[in-house]
C-alpha positions, 0 to 999 in steps of 0.5 A: 434083828434077824429081819433086819439082817435079811432085809439089809442083804436084799437091799444091796443098794442101801436104798432102805427099800427092796425093789421088785427086781431085788425080789425076782433076783432073790427068788431065782438065786434061792431056787438055784441054790436048792437045786442040787442036781441042776435039774431045774426042779427042787425035790423035797429032799433038796429042799429040806437039805438046802441052807439058804444062809440061816447059819450066817445069820445065826453066827452074826446073831451069836446063835450059831451053836443053837442053829447047829443043834437044830439043824442036826434034827433035820434031814440033810440032802446027801447030793448037796453035801 
């Protein structure tokens, strides 16, 4: 189910497939989202504190509490907060 949710979010045109342009857009937006200080580079601290939207997926799957619990165990990026 999580895979279906992620796939559907990348298949914005609803074609039933992900085009290479969709992948390029996803990669670019993912790196931009993780680069907290807009340096053009993603440090380990930024990467480990980055939320790539998993909370949204967890909420849709009625697993938000489990996601929050797991997130508390990970290091957070103080620059992103």
